[in-house]
Each structure stands twice: as structure tokens, then as C-alpha cells.
FIFIVO-905317 format. One record per residue (C-alpha): residue number from 1; chain; x, y, z; residue in one letter. Coordinates in Angstrom, 1 decimal, m for minus. Example, Ala and Ser with C-alpha at 12.3 -4.5 7.8 and 13.67 -1.06 7.14 Angstrom:
<recs>
REC, i, ch, x, y, z, aa
REC, 1, A, 12.3, m4.5, 7.8, a
REC, 2, A, 13.7, m1.1, 7.1, s
</recs>
This chain:
<recs>
REC, i, ch, x, y, z, aa
REC, 1, A, m116.8, 20.4, m52.5, m
REC, 2, A, m113.8, 22.4, m53.6, r
REC, 3, A, m110.8, 21.9, m51.3, k
REC, 4, A, m109.7, 25.3, m50.0, k
REC, 5, A, m106.2, 26.6, m50.6, i
REC, 6, A, m104.2, 29.0, m48.4, i
REC, 7, A, m101.1, 30.4, m50.0, a
REC, 8, A, m98.6, 32.7, m48.4, g
REC, 9, A, m96.9, 35.3, m50.6, n
REC, 10, A, m93.8, 36.3, m48.7, w
REC, 11, A, m93.0, 39.0, m51.3, k
REC, 12, A, m89.4, 40.4, m50.9, m
REC, 13, A, m88.9, 39.3, m47.3, n
REC, 14, A, m86.6, 36.8, m45.5, k
REC, 15, A, m83.0, 35.6, m46.2, t
REC, 16, A, m82.5, 31.9, m46.9, p
REC, 17, A, m81.8, 31.1, m43.2, s
REC, 18, A, m84.8, 33.1, m42.1, e
REC, 19, A, m87.0, 31.4, m44.8, a
REC, 20, A, m85.9, 28.0, m43.5, k
REC, 21, A, m86.9, 28.9, m40.0, a
REC, 22, A, m90.2, 30.4, m41.1, l
REC, 23, A, m91.0, 27.4, m43.3, a
REC, 24, A, m90.2, 24.9, m40.5, e
REC, 25, A, m92.5, 26.9, m38.1, a
REC, 26, A, m95.3, 26.8, m40.7, i
REC, 27, A, m94.9, 23.1, m41.3, v
REC, 28, A, m95.5, 22.5, m37.6, t
REC, 29, A, m98.5, 24.8, m37.5, k
REC, 30, A, m100.0, 23.3, m40.7, a
REC, 31, A, m99.8, 19.7, m39.7, e
REC, 32, A, m103.2, 18.0, m40.2, g
REC, 33, A, m104.7, 21.0, m42.1, a
REC, 34, A, m107.8, 20.2, m44.1, s
REC, 35, A, m106.8, 22.7, m46.9, c
REC, 36, A, m103.9, 22.9, m49.3, d
REC, 37, A, m101.1, 25.0, m47.8, v
REC, 38, A, m98.6, 26.8, m50.0, v
REC, 39, A, m95.7, 29.1, m49.2, i
REC, 40, A, m94.2, 31.3, m51.8, c
REC, 41, A, m90.7, 32.7, m50.9, p
REC, 42, A, m88.4, 34.7, m53.0, t
REC, 43, A, m86.4, 32.8, m55.6, a
REC, 44, A, m83.2, 32.7, m53.7, i
REC, 45, A, m85.1, 31.1, m50.7, c
REC, 46, A, m86.8, 28.4, m52.7, i
REC, 47, A, m84.2, 25.7, m52.0, p
REC, 48, A, m84.3, 26.4, m48.3, a
REC, 49, A, m88.1, 26.3, m48.3, a
REC, 50, A, m88.2, 23.1, m50.3, v
REC, 51, A, m85.8, 21.4, m47.9, e
REC, 52, A, m87.7, 22.6, m44.8, a
REC, 53, A, m91.1, 21.4, m46.2, t
REC, 54, A, m89.9, 18.0, m47.4, k
REC, 55, A, m92.2, 15.2, m46.4, g
REC, 56, A, m94.8, 17.6, m45.1, s
REC, 57, A, m98.2, 18.8, m46.3, n
REC, 58, A, m96.9, 22.2, m47.2, v
REC, 59, A, m96.1, 22.9, m50.9, a
REC, 60, A, m93.7, 25.5, m52.2, v
REC, 61, A, m94.6, 28.1, m54.8, g
REC, 62, A, m92.7, 30.7, m56.7, a
REC, 63, A, m93.7, 34.4, m57.1, q
REC, 64, A, m93.2, 34.6, m60.8, n
REC, 65, A, m92.2, 32.6, m63.9, v
REC, 66, A, m91.1, 33.6, m67.4, h
REC, 67, A, m92.9, 32.4, m70.5, f
REC, 68, A, m89.8, 31.3, m72.4, k
REC, 69, A, m87.8, 28.1, m71.7, e
REC, 70, A, m84.5, 29.9, m71.9, s
REC, 71, A, m82.8, 32.9, m73.4, g
REC, 72, A, m81.5, 36.4, m72.9, a
REC, 73, A, m84.0, 37.4, m70.1, y
REC, 74, A, m81.8, 38.6, m67.3, t
REC, 75, A, m83.2, 38.1, m63.9, g
REC, 76, A, m86.0, 35.8, m65.0, e
REC, 77, A, m86.8, 32.2, m64.2, l
REC, 78, A, m88.1, 29.5, m66.6, a
REC, 79, A, m90.8, 27.1, m65.6, a
REC, 80, A, m88.5, 24.0, m65.8, n
REC, 81, A, m86.0, 25.7, m63.5, m
REC, 82, A, m88.7, 26.0, m60.9, l
REC, 83, A, m90.0, 22.4, m61.2, t
REC, 84, A, m86.5, 21.0, m61.0, e
REC, 85, A, m86.0, 23.1, m57.8, a
REC, 86, A, m89.1, 21.4, m56.2, g
REC, 87, A, m91.7, 24.2, m56.9, v
REC, 88, A, m95.3, 23.1, m57.3, k
REC, 89, A, m97.2, 26.4, m57.6, y
REC, 90, A, m96.5, 29.8, m59.1, v
REC, 91, A, m98.1, 33.2, m58.6, i
REC, 92, A, m98.7, 34.9, m61.9, i
REC, 93, A, m99.8, 38.5, m62.5, g
REC, 94, A, m99.7, 39.8, m58.9, h
REC, 95, A, m100.7, 43.5, m58.8, s
REC, 96, A, m97.2, 44.4, m57.7, e
REC, 97, A, m95.8, 42.7, m60.8, r
REC, 98, A, m98.3, 44.6, m62.9, r
REC, 99, A, m97.6, 47.9, m61.2, q
REC, 100, A, m93.8, 47.9, m60.9, y
REC, 101, A, m92.6, 45.4, m63.5, f
REC, 102, A, m94.8, 46.0, m66.6, g
REC, 103, A, m96.8, 42.8, m66.4, e
REC, 104, A, m99.8, 42.9, m68.7, t
REC, 105, A, m102.9, 40.7, m69.3, d
REC, 106, A, m101.1, 39.3, m72.3, e
REC, 107, A, m97.9, 38.3, m70.5, t
REC, 108, A, m100.0, 36.8, m67.7, v
REC, 109, A, m101.6, 34.6, m70.3, n
REC, 110, A, m98.2, 33.6, m71.7, l
REC, 111, A, m96.8, 32.8, m68.2, r
REC, 112, A, m99.9, 30.8, m67.3, t
REC, 113, A, m99.6, 28.6, m70.4, k
REC, 114, A, m95.9, 28.1, m69.8, a
REC, 115, A, m96.4, 27.2, m66.2, a
REC, 116, A, m99.1, 24.7, m67.1, l
REC, 117, A, m97.0, 23.1, m69.9, a
REC, 118, A, m94.2, 22.5, m67.3, a
REC, 119, A, m96.6, 20.9, m64.8, g
REC, 120, A, m96.8, 23.9, m62.4, l
REC, 121, A, m100.1, 25.0, m60.8, l
REC, 122, A, m100.7, 28.7, m61.5, p
REC, 123, A, m102.2, 31.1, m59.0, i
REC, 124, A, m103.4, 33.8, m61.4, v
REC, 125, A, m104.2, 37.2, m59.9, c
REC, 126, A, m106.9, 39.5, m61.1, v
REC, 127, A, m108.4, 42.6, m59.5, g
REC, 128, A, m109.6, 46.2, m60.0, e
REC, 129, A, m108.0, 49.4, m59.0, s
REC, 130, A, m109.8, 51.9, m56.7, l
REC, 131, A, m110.5, 54.1, m59.7, t
REC, 132, A, m112.0, 51.2, m61.6, e
REC, 133, A, m114.2, 50.3, m58.7, r
REC, 134, A, m115.3, 53.9, m58.2, e
REC, 135, A, m116.1, 54.3, m62.0, q
REC, 136, A, m118.3, 51.2, m61.9, g
REC, 137, A, m116.1, 49.1, m64.2, i
REC, 138, A, m115.0, 46.5, m61.7, m
REC, 139, A, m116.9, 43.8, m63.4, d
REC, 140, A, m115.5, 44.6, m66.8, d
REC, 141, A, m111.9, 44.6, m65.4, t
REC, 142, A, m112.0, 41.2, m63.7, v
REC, 143, A, m113.9, 39.6, m66.6, r
REC, 144, A, m111.3, 40.9, m69.0, r
REC, 145, A, m108.4, 39.8, m66.9, q
REC, 146, A, m109.8, 36.4, m66.4, t
REC, 147, A, m110.7, 35.8, m70.0, k
REC, 148, A, m107.3, 36.9, m71.3, i
REC, 149, A, m105.4, 35.0, m68.6, a
REC, 150, A, m107.2, 31.8, m69.8, l
REC, 151, A, m107.0, 32.4, m73.5, l
REC, 152, A, m105.9, 29.2, m75.2, g
REC, 153, A, m106.0, 27.2, m72.0, v
REC, 154, A, m107.8, 23.9, m72.3, s
REC, 155, A, m110.7, 23.0, m70.0, a
REC, 156, A, m108.6, 20.3, m68.4, e
REC, 157, A, m105.8, 22.7, m67.7, d
REC, 158, A, m108.1, 25.4, m66.5, a
REC, 159, A, m109.2, 23.1, m63.7, k
REC, 160, A, m105.6, 23.2, m62.4, k
REC, 161, A, m105.6, 27.0, m62.2, v
REC, 162, A, m106.4, 28.9, m59.0, t
REC, 163, A, m107.6, 32.4, m59.5, i
REC, 164, A, m106.8, 34.9, m56.8, a
REC, 165, A, m109.1, 38.0, m56.6, y
REC, 166, A, m107.1, 40.8, m55.1, e
REC, 167, A, m108.6, 44.2, m55.3, p
REC, 168, A, m105.6, 46.4, m56.0, v
REC, 169, A, m106.8, 49.0, m53.5, w
REC, 170, A, m106.7, 46.4, m50.7, a
REC, 171, A, m103.1, 45.1, m51.2, i
REC, 172, A, m100.8, 46.2, m48.4, g
REC, 173, A, m103.1, 49.0, m47.4, t
REC, 174, A, m104.9, 47.3, m44.5, g
REC, 175, A, m108.2, 48.0, m46.4, k
REC, 176, A, m110.2, 44.9, m47.0, t
REC, 177, A, m113.3, 44.3, m49.1, a
REC, 178, A, m116.2, 43.2, m47.0, t
REC, 179, A, m117.0, 39.5, m47.1, a
REC, 180, A, m120.0, 40.2, m49.3, d
REC, 181, A, m118.0, 42.4, m51.7, q
REC, 182, A, m115.3, 39.7, m52.0, a
REC, 183, A, m117.8, 37.0, m52.5, d
REC, 184, A, m119.6, 39.0, m55.2, e
REC, 185, A, m116.5, 39.5, m57.3, v
REC, 186, A, m115.4, 35.9, m56.8, c
REC, 187, A, m118.8, 34.9, m58.1, g
REC, 188, A, m118.4, 37.2, m61.1, i
REC, 189, A, m115.0, 35.4, m61.8, i
REC, 190, A, m116.7, 32.0, m61.5, r
REC, 191, A, m119.5, 33.1, m63.8, e
REC, 192, A, m116.9, 34.2, m66.3, t
REC, 193, A, m115.2, 30.9, m66.2, v
REC, 194, A, m118.6, 29.2, m66.7, k
REC, 195, A, m119.1, 31.2, m69.9, t
REC, 196, A, m115.7, 30.0, m71.2, l
REC, 197, A, m115.8, 26.4, m70.2, y
REC, 198, A, m119.2, 25.5, m68.7, g
REC, 199, A, m120.1, 24.4, m65.2, s
REC, 200, A, m117.8, 21.4, m65.4, e
REC, 201, A, m114.9, 23.8, m64.9, v
REC, 202, A, m116.5, 26.6, m63.0, s
REC, 203, A, m117.7, 24.3, m60.3, d
REC, 204, A, m114.2, 22.9, m59.6, v
REC, 205, A, m111.9, 25.9, m60.2, i
REC, 206, A, m110.7, 27.4, m57.0, r
REC, 207, A, m111.0, 31.2, m56.4, i
REC, 208, A, m109.1, 32.8, m53.6, q
REC, 209, A, m109.5, 36.2, m52.0, y
REC, 210, A, m106.2, 38.1, m51.8, g
REC, 211, A, m106.8, 41.5, m50.3, g
REC, 212, A, m105.4, 41.8, m46.8, s
REC, 213, A, m106.9, 38.6, m45.5, m
REC, 214, A, m105.7, 38.1, m41.9, n
REC, 215, A, m106.3, 36.2, m38.7, a
REC, 216, A, m109.2, 38.5, m37.7, g
REC, 217, A, m111.3, 38.4, m40.9, n
REC, 218, A, m110.3, 35.0, m42.4, a
REC, 219, A, m113.2, 33.0, m41.0, a
REC, 220, A, m115.9, 35.4, m42.3, e
REC, 221, A, m114.3, 35.6, m45.8, l
REC, 222, A, m113.7, 31.8, m46.1, l
REC, 223, A, m117.3, 31.0, m45.1, a
REC, 224, A, m118.5, 32.6, m48.3, k
REC, 225, A, m119.6, 30.2, m51.0, p
REC, 226, A, m117.4, 31.5, m53.8, n
REC, 227, A, m114.2, 32.0, m51.8, i
REC, 228, A, m112.1, 28.9, m51.8, d
REC, 229, A, m109.1, 30.2, m50.0, g
REC, 230, A, m106.7, 33.1, m49.5, g
REC, 231, A, m103.6, 34.5, m51.0, l
REC, 232, A, m102.0, 35.9, m47.9, i
REC, 233, A, m99.4, 38.7, m47.7, g
REC, 234, A, m98.2, 40.1, m44.4, g
REC, 235, A, m100.0, 37.5, m42.2, a
REC, 236, A, m98.1, 34.7, m44.0, s
REC, 237, A, m94.9, 35.9, m42.3, l
REC, 238, A, m96.4, 35.3, m38.9, k
REC, 239, A, m96.7, 31.6, m38.2, p
REC, 240, A, m99.4, 32.0, m35.5, d
REC, 241, A, m101.6, 34.2, m37.7, d
REC, 242, A, m101.1, 32.0, m40.7, f
REC, 243, A, m102.1, 29.0, m38.6, a
REC, 244, A, m105.4, 30.8, m37.7, v
REC, 245, A, m106.1, 31.4, m41.4, i
REC, 246, A, m105.3, 27.7, m42.2, i
REC, 247, A, m107.6, 26.6, m39.4, g
REC, 248, A, m110.4, 28.8, m40.8, a
REC, 249, A, m110.2, 27.1, m44.2, a
REC, 250, A, m112.3, 24.1, m43.5, k
</recs>
């Protein structure tokens, strides 16, 4: 059985003092959780989150990582900087990074390999736009993104990756894929991983759903066989709602 993983992407929200308070509230709510719990604050809030979660079952993730170890990359963070700060996970290739900051399938691959080399656990995001779904090329899109993201990644390292399926049309829109739609695409991703590495990897790799999962729909989504968790946006900023989602991930 794959252990479920619930990760909160706080996006560009919370000051360091607010992040500390939110992390402390989540630590209390997540005590005894049967799934892995991750919170991903902004970079400036990482130290506060790490301090607030120390000794708990809540891990801290970053929202991005650069693929170089150092250099003239203003505003970027290297993987070893994150690990030294106490970060365990990192989100890579989120649709907002692709849309607003020029992230490509190729840079997602480079960041994934850099993260793995530094001992970070990548949460790699894939997903189709509304146009791609309406044109019937959803399968092609998620297969391509998955294959390129894992290009050059060994089977052993691939087992450490979590893939988050987030249909772009459902991010921050309040729209959600039905549980069957989400499970279907997560199944396509798992089948793609199987073609790359065989069932030894596809049976253990964790695939999250990341399109507006909330307290109201989490249980139905998480009951599906190919959905191993959630990458949570808005609901991760509300401790009570986040706790409901964690509780649904059994």
C-alpha cells in the first residue's frame, strides 16, 4: 500500500510571523496522521516553518528550486540552500511557475534531477490546460510532461518522486475534476511511469491530485485507487479544512 501524502502549497501568502502561527496550528491538527503531511511556505517563511514543525510529523517543502548549485541567478534558490535550511520536499513545475515564470518541461527535468541529487523529495506537477482537454490531447500532454520530467532519472530515484496531477483549468478557479476524471488521469500517469520503469516503480510512486481539492471533496477523491494524496492550495491556509483533508487520507 502506498502511504498517502497531503502537501499544502501556501503560494505567496503569509508573513514569517503568520507562517509560524499557521504551521503551529497545523502541527496540532496533524498529530497522529496516517499520511505524510507537508507544508510549503514562501522562501522567506521557511525558517519560521521549520522551527514551528521541529519534532513533529509535519515536513517542510519549498515552492521552487533552481537547477544550478550557485551562480548569477538573481532571486533563485539552490537545492543545497534548501536542505541546509531544513527543507525536505520541493514543488517543481507548478502551473503558475509555468504560466508566469517561463518554466518549461525541460527546466522541470533539470530542477527535478538537481533536487534529487541534493536529497530533496520532488513533487513534480503535470496537467493539461482547458484547451488541451477540449481538443482531446489531455493524454498526450500529461504523458509528455511526465516522460520529460523523469528523463535521466534512475528507477531508484523515481521512487522518491511524487507526481501531482493538477489540471490547469482547475487551479484557483474553484472548478474540480470529478473523482473519476482525476483518477483516470492519475492512472494514465501511473501507466506512463510503468512504460518507463516497469511495475516495480509504478506500483510505489505516489500520484497526488492538485486541482482545488478541499474539505468537501477530499474523501471522494482520496478513495480512488490511483490518487495517493493531494497538493492543496487555498484549503491549506485554513487549519480546520486542512485537518479534514489529512483525516480523509487514510
